Structure formats: structure tokens, C-alpha cells
TIRO-2110 file (N, C-alpha, C; in Angstrom, 1 decimal):
// TIRO-2110
94.3, 127.1, 157.3, N, 1, A
95.5, 127.3, 158.0, CA, 1, A
95.6, 126.3, 159.2, C, 1, A
94.5, 126.1, 159.9, N, 2, A
94.5, 125.1, 161.0, CA, 2, A
95.0, 123.8, 160.6, C, 2, A
94.5, 123.3, 159.5, N, 3, A
94.8, 121.9, 159.0, CA, 3, A
96.3, 121.8, 158.8, C, 3, A
97.0, 122.8, 158.2, N, 4, A
98.4, 122.7, 157.9, CA, 4, A
99.2, 122.6, 159.2, C, 4, A
98.8, 123.4, 160.2, N, 5, A
99.5, 123.4, 161.5, CA, 5, A
99.3, 122.0, 162.3, C, 5, A
98.1, 121.5, 162.2, N, 6, A
97.7, 120.3, 162.8, CA, 6, A
98.5, 119.1, 162.2, C, 6, A
98.5, 119.2, 160.8, N, 7, A
99.3, 118.2, 160.1, CA, 7, A
100.7, 118.2, 160.4, C, 7, A
101.3, 119.3, 160.7, N, 8, A
102.7, 119.5, 161.1, CA, 8, A
102.9, 118.7, 162.3, C, 8, A
102.0, 118.9, 163.3, N, 9, A
102.2, 118.2, 164.6, CA, 9, A
102.1, 116.8, 164.4, C, 9, A
101.1, 116.3, 163.8, N, 10, A
100.8, 114.9, 163.6, CA, 10, A
101.9, 114.2, 162.8, C, 10, A
102.4, 114.8, 161.8, N, 11, A
103.4, 114.1, 160.9, CA, 11, A
104.8, 114.1, 161.5, C, 11, A
105.0, 115.1, 162.4, N, 12, A
106.4, 115.3, 163.0, CA, 12, A
106.5, 114.8, 164.4, C, 12, A
105.5, 114.1, 164.9, N, 13, A
105.5, 113.5, 166.2, CA, 13, A
105.5, 112.0, 166.1, C, 13, A
106.6, 111.3, 166.2, N, 14, A
106.6, 109.8, 166.0, CA, 14, A
105.6, 109.2, 167.0, C, 14, A
104.6, 108.4, 166.6, N, 15, A
103.7, 107.7, 167.4, CA, 15, A
102.4, 108.5, 167.6, C, 15, A
102.3, 109.7, 167.0, N, 16, A
101.0, 110.5, 167.2, CA, 16, A
99.9, 109.8, 166.5, C, 16, A
98.7, 109.8, 167.0, N, 17, A
97.6, 109.2, 166.4, CA, 17, A
96.5, 110.2, 166.0, C, 17, A
96.4, 111.3, 166.8, N, 18, A
95.4, 112.3, 166.5, CA, 18, A
95.8, 113.6, 167.1, C, 18, A
95.4, 114.7, 166.5, N, 19, A
95.5, 116.1, 167.1, CA, 19, A
94.2, 116.8, 166.8, C, 19, A
93.8, 117.5, 167.7, N, 20, A
92.5, 118.2, 167.6, CA, 20, A
92.5, 119.6, 168.1, C, 20, A
91.9, 120.5, 167.3, N, 21, A
91.7, 121.9, 167.8, CA, 21, A
90.2, 122.0, 168.2, C, 21, A
89.9, 122.3, 169.4, N, 22, A
88.6, 122.2, 169.9, CA, 22, A
88.2, 123.3, 170.9, C, 22, A
87.0, 123.7, 170.9, N, 23, A
86.5, 124.5, 171.9, CA, 23, A
86.2, 123.8, 173.2, C, 23, A
86.3, 124.5, 174.3, N, 24, A
86.0, 123.9, 175.6, CA, 24, A
84.5, 123.5, 175.7, C, 24, A
83.7, 124.0, 174.7, N, 25, A
82.3, 123.6, 174.7, CA, 25, A
82.1, 122.3, 174.0, C, 25, A
83.2, 121.7, 173.5, N, 26, A
83.1, 120.3, 172.9, CA, 26, A
83.0, 120.3, 171.4, C, 26, A
83.0, 121.5, 170.8, N, 27, A
82.8, 121.6, 169.4, CA, 27, A
84.2, 121.6, 168.7, C, 27, A
84.5, 120.6, 167.8, N, 28, A
85.8, 120.6, 167.1, CA, 28, A
85.9, 121.6, 166.0, C, 28, A
86.9, 122.3, 166.0, N, 29, A
87.2, 123.3, 164.9, CA, 29, A
87.9, 122.6, 163.7, C, 29, A
88.9, 121.7, 164.0, N, 30, A
89.6, 121.0, 163.0, CA, 30, A
90.3, 119.8, 163.8, C, 30, A
90.6, 118.7, 163.0, N, 31, A
91.3, 117.6, 163.6, CA, 31, A
92.0, 116.8, 162.5, C, 31, A
93.0, 116.1, 162.9, N, 32, A
93.7, 115.2, 162.0, CA, 32, A
94.0, 113.9, 162.7, C, 32, A
94.0, 112.8, 162.0, N, 33, A
94.3, 111.6, 162.7, CA, 33, A
94.9, 110.6, 161.8, C, 33, A
95.6, 109.6, 162.4, N, 34, A
96.2, 108.5, 161.6, CA, 34, A
95.1, 107.4, 161.5, C, 34, A
94.8, 106.9, 160.4, N, 35, A
93.8, 105.8, 160.3, CA, 35, A
94.2, 104.7, 161.3, C, 35, A
93.3, 104.4, 162.2, N, 36, A
93.7, 103.2, 163.2, CA, 36, A
92.3, 102.7, 163.6, C, 36, A
92.3, 101.3, 163.9, N, 37, A
91.1, 100.8, 164.4, CA, 37, A
90.8, 101.1, 165.8, C, 37, A
89.5, 101.3, 166.1, N, 38, A
89.1, 101.5, 167.5, CA, 38, A
89.4, 102.8, 168.2, C, 38, A
89.7, 103.8, 167.4, N, 39, A
90.0, 105.1, 168.0, CA, 39, A
88.9, 106.1, 167.9, C, 39, A
88.4, 106.6, 169.0, N, 40, A
87.4, 107.7, 169.1, CA, 40, A
88.2, 108.9, 169.6, C, 40, A
89.1, 109.5, 168.7, N, 41, A
90.0, 110.5, 169.2, CA, 41, A
89.2, 111.8, 169.5, C, 41, A
88.2, 112.1, 168.7, N, 42, A
87.4, 113.3, 169.0, CA, 42, A
86.7, 113.2, 170.3, C, 42, A
86.1, 112.0, 170.6, N, 43, A
85.4, 111.8, 171.8, CA, 43, A
86.3, 111.9, 173.0, C, 43, A
87.6, 111.4, 172.8, N, 44, A
88.6, 111.6, 173.9, CA, 44, A
88.9, 113.0, 174.1, C, 44, A
89.0, 113.8, 173.1, N, 45, A
89.3, 115.2, 173.3, CA, 45, A
88.2, 116.0, 173.9, C, 45, A
87.0, 115.6, 173.6, N, 46, A
85.8, 116.2, 174.2, CA, 46, A
85.9, 116.0, 175.7, C, 46, A
86.0, 114.8, 176.1, N, 47, A
86.1, 114.4, 177.6, CA, 47, A
87.2, 115.1, 178.3, C, 47, A
88.4, 115.2, 177.6, N, 48, A
89.5, 115.9, 178.2, CA, 48, A
89.2, 117.4, 178.3, C, 48, A
88.5, 117.9, 177.4, N, 49, A
88.1, 119.3, 177.5, CA, 49, A
87.3, 119.6, 178.7, C, 49, A
86.4, 118.7, 179.0, N, 50, A
85.6, 118.8, 180.2, CA, 50, A
86.5, 118.8, 181.5, C, 50, A
87.5, 117.9, 181.5, N, 51, A
88.4, 117.8, 182.6, CA, 51, A
89.1, 119.1, 182.7, C, 51, A
89.6, 119.6, 181.5, N, 52, A
90.4, 120.9, 181.5, CA, 52, A
89.6, 122.1, 182.1, C, 52, A
88.3, 122.1, 181.8, N, 53, A
87.5, 123.2, 182.3, CA, 53, A
87.4, 123.0, 183.8, C, 53, A
87.3, 121.9, 184.4, N, 54, A
87.3, 121.7, 185.8, CA, 54, A
88.6, 122.1, 186.4, C, 54, A
89.7, 121.7, 185.7, N, 55, A
91.0, 122.0, 186.3, CA, 55, A
91.2, 123.6, 186.2, C, 55, A
90.7, 124.2, 185.2, N, 56, A
90.8, 125.7, 185.1, CA, 56, A
90.1, 126.3, 186.3, C, 56, A
88.9, 125.8, 186.7, N, 57, A
88.2, 126.4, 187.9, CA, 57, A
89.0, 126.2, 189.1, C, 57, A
89.6, 124.9, 189.3, N, 58, A
90.3, 124.6, 190.5, CA, 58, A
91.6, 125.5, 190.6, C, 58, A
92.3, 125.8, 189.5, N, 59, A
93.4, 126.6, 189.5, CA, 59, A
93.1, 128.0, 189.8, C, 59, A
92.0, 128.5, 189.2, N, 60, A
91.6, 129.9, 189.6, CA, 60, A
91.2, 130.0, 191.0, C, 60, A
90.5, 129.0, 191.6, N, 61, A
90.2, 129.0, 193.0, CA, 61, A
91.4, 129.0, 193.9, C, 61, A
92.4, 128.3, 193.5, N, 62, A
93.6, 128.2, 194.3, CA, 62, A
94.6, 129.4, 194.1, C, 62, A
94.3, 130.2, 193.0, N, 63, A
95.1, 131.3, 192.7, CA, 63, A
96.5, 130.9, 192.2, C, 63, A
96.6, 129.8, 191.5, N, 64, A
97.9, 129.3, 191.1, CA, 64, A
98.2, 129.6, 189.7, C, 64, A
97.4, 130.3, 189.0, N, 65, A
97.7, 130.8, 187.6, CA, 65, A
96.9, 129.9, 186.6, C, 65, A
97.0, 130.3, 185.4, N, 66, A
96.4, 129.5, 184.3, CA, 66, A
97.1, 128.2, 184.1, C, 66, A
96.3, 127.2, 183.6, N, 67, A
96.8, 125.9, 183.2, CA, 67, A
97.5, 126.1, 181.8, C, 67, A
98.7, 125.7, 181.8, N, 68, A
99.4, 125.8, 180.5, CA, 68, A
99.4, 124.6, 179.7, C, 68, A
99.3, 123.4, 180.4, N, 69, A
99.3, 122.1, 179.7, CA, 69, A
99.0, 121.1, 180.7, C, 69, A
98.3, 120.0, 180.3, N, 70, A
98.2, 118.8, 181.1, CA, 70, A
98.3, 117.6, 180.3, C, 70, A
98.7, 116.5, 181.0, N, 71, A
98.9, 115.2, 180.3, CA, 71, A
98.1, 114.2, 180.9, C, 71, A
97.5, 113.3, 180.2, N, 72, A
96.8, 112.2, 180.7, CA, 72, A
97.4, 110.9, 180.1, C, 72, A
97.9, 110.1, 180.9, N, 73, A
98.6, 108.9, 180.4, CA, 73, A
97.8, 107.6, 180.8, C, 73, A
97.4, 106.8, 179.9, N, 74, A
96.7, 105.6, 180.2, CA, 74, A
97.6, 104.4, 179.7, C, 74, A
97.1, 103.2, 179.7, N, 75, A
97.9, 102.1, 179.3, CA, 75, A
98.2, 102.1, 177.8, C, 75, A
97.4, 102.7, 177.0, N, 76, A
97.6, 102.7, 175.6, CA, 76, A
97.9, 104.1, 175.0, C, 76, A
97.4, 105.1, 175.6, N, 77, A
97.6, 106.5, 175.0, CA, 77, A
98.2, 107.5, 176.0, C, 77, A
98.9, 108.4, 175.5, N, 78, A
99.3, 109.6, 176.2, CA, 78, A
98.6, 110.8, 175.4, C, 78, A
97.9, 111.6, 176.1, N, 79, A
97.2, 112.8, 175.5, CA, 79, A
97.7, 114.0, 176.2, C, 79, A
98.2, 115.0, 175.4, N, 80, A
98.6, 116.3, 176.0, CA, 80, A
97.6, 117.3, 175.5, C, 80, A
97.1, 118.1, 176.4, N, 81, A
96.1, 119.1, 176.1, CA, 81, A
96.8, 120.4, 176.5, C, 81, A
96.7, 121.3, 175.6, N, 82, A
97.3, 122.7, 175.8, CA, 82, A
96.3, 123.8, 175.5, C, 82, A
95.7, 124.5, 176.5, N, 83, A
94.8, 125.6, 176.3, CA, 83, A
95.5, 126.6, 175.4, C, 83, A
94.7, 127.2, 174.5, N, 84, A
95.2, 128.3, 173.6, CA, 84, A
94.6, 129.6, 174.1, C, 84, A
93.3, 129.6, 174.3, N, 85, A
92.6, 130.8, 174.8, CA, 85, A
91.6, 130.3, 175.9, C, 85, A
90.8, 131.2, 176.4, N, 86, A
89.8, 130.8, 177.4, CA, 86, A
88.7, 129.9, 176.7, C, 86, A
88.7, 129.9, 175.4, N, 87, A
87.6, 129.1, 174.7, CA, 87, A
88.2, 128.0, 174.0, C, 87, A
89.4, 127.9, 173.6, N, 88, A
89.9, 126.8, 172.7, CA, 88, A
91.1, 126.1, 173.3, C, 88, A
91.4, 124.9, 172.9, N, 89, A
92.5, 124.1, 173.2, CA, 89, A
92.9, 123.2, 172.1, C, 89, A
94.2, 122.8, 172.1, N, 90, A
94.7, 121.8, 171.2, CA, 90, A
95.0, 120.5, 171.9, C, 90, A
94.7, 119.4, 171.5, N, 91, A
95.0, 118.1, 172.1, CA, 91, A
95.7, 117.2, 171.1, C, 91, A
96.8, 116.5, 171.7, N, 92, A
97.6, 115.6, 170.9, CA, 92, A
97.5, 114.2, 171.6, C, 92, A
97.0, 113.2, 170.9, N, 93, A
97.0, 111.8, 171.4, CA, 93, A
98.1, 111.0, 170.7, C, 93, A
98.8, 110.3, 171.5, N, 94, A
99.9, 109.5, 171.0, CA, 94, A
99.9, 108.1, 171.6, C, 94, A
100.5, 107.2, 170.8, N, 95, A
100.6, 105.8, 171.3, CA, 95, A
101.5, 105.8, 172.5, C, 95, A
101.5, 104.6, 173.2, N, 96, A
102.3, 104.4, 174.5, CA, 96, A
103.7, 104.7, 174.2, C, 96, A
104.2, 104.3, 173.1, N, 97, A
105.7, 104.4, 172.9, CA, 97, A
106.1, 105.6, 172.0, C, 97, A
105.2, 106.6, 171.9, N, 98, A
105.4, 107.8, 171.1, CA, 98, A
106.5, 108.6, 171.7, C, 98, A
107.0, 109.6, 170.9, N, 99, A
107.9, 110.6, 171.4, CA, 99, A
107.1, 111.7, 172.0, C, 99, A
106.7, 111.6, 173.2, N, 100, A
105.8, 112.6, 173.9, CA, 100, A
106.5, 113.9, 174.0, C, 100, A
107.8, 113.9, 174.2, N, 101, A
108.5, 115.2, 174.4, CA, 101, A
108.5, 116.0, 173.1, C, 101, A
108.6, 115.3, 172.0, N, 102, A
108.6, 116.0, 170.7, CA, 102, A
107.1, 116.6, 170.4, C, 102, A
106.1, 115.8, 170.8, N, 103, A
104.8, 116.3, 170.6, CA, 103, A
104.5, 117.5, 171.5, C, 103, A
104.9, 117.4, 172.7, N, 104, A
104.8, 118.6, 173.6, CA, 104, A
105.5, 119.8, 173.1, C, 104, A
106.7, 119.6, 172.5, N, 105, A
107.4, 120.7, 171.9, CA, 105, A
106.7, 121.4, 170.8, C, 105, A
106.2, 120.5, 169.9, N, 106, A
105.5, 120.9, 168.7, CA, 106, A
104.2, 121.7, 169.1, C, 106, A
103.5, 121.2, 170.1, N, 107, A
102.3, 122.0, 170.5, CA, 107, A
102.7, 123.4, 171.0, C, 107, A
103.8, 123.5, 171.7, N, 108, A
104.3, 124.8, 172.2, CA, 108, A
104.6, 125.7, 171.1, C, 108, A
105.2, 125.1, 170.0, N, 109, A
105.6, 125.9, 168.8, CA, 109, A
104.4, 126.3, 168.0, C, 109, A
103.5, 125.4, 167.8, N, 110, A
102.3, 125.6, 166.9, CA, 110, A
101.2, 126.4, 167.6, C, 110, A
101.2, 126.2, 169.0, N, 111, A
100.1, 126.8, 169.7, CA, 111, A
99.9, 128.3, 169.4, C, 111, A
100.9, 129.1, 169.5, N, 112, A
100.8, 130.5, 169.3, CA, 112, A
100.2, 130.9, 167.8, C, 112, A
100.6, 130.0, 166.9, N, 113, A
100.2, 130.2, 165.5, CA, 113, A
98.7, 129.9, 165.4, C, 113, A
98.3, 128.8, 166.1, N, 114, A
96.8, 128.5, 166.0, CA, 114, A
96.0, 129.6, 166.8, C, 114, A
96.6, 130.1, 167.9, N, 115, A
95.9, 131.1, 168.6, CA, 115, A
95.7, 132.4, 167.8, C, 115, A
96.7, 132.7, 167.0, N, 116, A
96.7, 133.9, 166.1, CA, 116, A
95.6, 133.7, 165.1, C, 116, A
95.4, 132.5, 164.6, N, 117, A
94.4, 132.2, 163.6, CA, 117, A
93.0, 132.3, 164.2, C, 117, A
92.9, 131.9, 165.5, N, 118, A
91.6, 132.0, 166.2, CA, 118, A
91.1, 133.4, 166.4, C, 118, A
92.0, 134.3, 166.6, N, 119, A
91.6, 135.7, 167.0, CA, 119, A
91.1, 136.5, 165.8, C, 119, A
END
């Protein structure tokens, strides 16, 4: 079931290059990617998971509530990370000219379904 949902996000987000369901411990549950040279998408998701863990701690310390989503934009990629539970997140990496709004929307729609499958 994870694969079908991840495929839906990847195929329906123009410019998407990879989507990963991963634990904050760095272990990938499932991922999908568009074949492209030079992409270490899983490695990127692992590093962003580490950042997300730190941001969760900061947010808790400040009392501002749970992190619902964060975006990292570089010269070549935009990656949106959306926590699903305290243990798992989904990350979508897109090319610079991708439709990031559509990707964010699809993560919001698919996220609860992924969460339901994780429980």
C-alpha cells in the first residue's frame, strides 16, 4: 500500500524526483524515484530526518506545537518533509522548477493514509 501512495505523489507532482517514507532513525520504509543521474535521494531524506528531529526538539522547547511540515530549498532541489507520527515522516524532493504547491498538497492528502497504514 505504501508504494501505491508514494507513486501517486511522485507521478502527480510535475518535477518530482523522489518521495520517501522513512523513520526518524534513518531507516527507509519505502521510496520511489525518477531515474536521474547524480541523485542520492535516500541520503538526502536521512539528513533531513536528522534536521527534523532537531527542529522537533526546538519546537517542543519553545512550546510552539508540533512541526507539521518544513521545506528546504537549494539551488537545484526543493524538499518538503512532513512528519506523520513521532517515528515516521514522508519527504518529497522536486527539481527547482517543480510544482511545489501541488507536491505539498499531495503530501497533505496522502499523509493520513500513510499514517493509517503505519499504525
